[in-house]
Residue, then its C-alpha position, 0 to 999 in steps of 0.5 A: m265195704m265192698r268198694t274198700k275191699r276192691q281198693i285194698l285188693s288193687v294196691i296189694l296187686a300193684i305192689a305184687l307186680l313190681a316183683l313180677p317179671s316183665t312178660v307177666f307185668a305186661k299182661e296187666l297193662g290195659l292201656l297206654t296213652i301217649t303224647g308227643p312229636g308228630i302225634k295229634g292230640e293224644f294216642s291211646l293203645n289198648n290193644p292186648d296183643q300190642l301192649m304185650n309187646a310195648g317193651f318199656f318194662d324190660q330191664t332199664d339201665m339206670m342213670s344217676k343224672a339226665p343226659e345232655n342236649l335232649g329236646q322234646g320226648y314222648n310223655i307215656t302213662a301206663h295204666l293197669n286193669l285192676d279189677g276191671k278199672m284202669t289205674p295209671f301206674i307209671t308216667l315217663v318221658y321217652y326219648p328216641t335217639e338215632k334208629g339203632q341206638a337205645g332211647y332214654v327214659n325219665y320216669t316221672g311218676r310211679l303208683d304209690g298206694a292209690t296215688l301217683r307219686t312224683v319221681n325224677e328217675w333216668g334211665r336207658l332202654s335195653l335195645s330190644a325194648d326200644n326196637a320193640f316200641r319202635v316197631l309198635m309205633i310204626a304198626n300204628n302209623i307213627t314215625l317217632q322223631t329223635a329227640v337228641i339235639t345235635a350242635p350246629a356244624a362250625v363253619a369253616v373261615a378261610p385264612q386271611t392273607q396279606p395283600e401282595a406287595q406292589p412294585a415301587s413306581a416312580p414318584t408322579a407330579a401329584s405326589i411331589p410337595i408343591p413347595y418343591i415344585v415352586l423351587a424347581l421351577t424358579a431355578t429353571v428360570l433363573a438358569a435360562l436368565g443366566t444363560v440369556l445374559f451370558v450370551r448378550r454380554r459375549a455378543i456385546n464384547q465381540r462388537s466392540a472388539 
């Protein structure tokens, strides 16, 4: 009977916390568990003073669809201290962007009754909430890695140039077809024979005169 009353009280308290300001809600946070790039295993944060500055439960600008070009984020589960029992209340994935810019969050689960209900809600943190969480991680020796994937820079291609025109050169013997060479030699030989015959005939005529 006592256990049933505690469960009912936990559910009523969880519903009431949804309507409370984030500063009041943060007082009920008992534990944050975080996994992601740069974290070995699972990091647990249960320091009350640090949990008050977690920042994730400040106003978030909700989005209709997921952003593009996102890599690996940080899985975070927020636990409420309900009647001395740590109860998972919200699960989300945090995607840091460049320092000085607010990161994205994907809420993947919310407490519904006594169990987590699966959701898929996207939003962007306020810059103050993002900065608060970064400071919190630095205080615990965790350096957040940006989850935004940038496209590789295009490689410039030098324009192709036309080869320079080479000056025309006189034809060489190797470039002249063989039949033309044979004809030229034949003509030269015939001309030489004709000259010899002409000289010999002229000499004979002079002797007989």
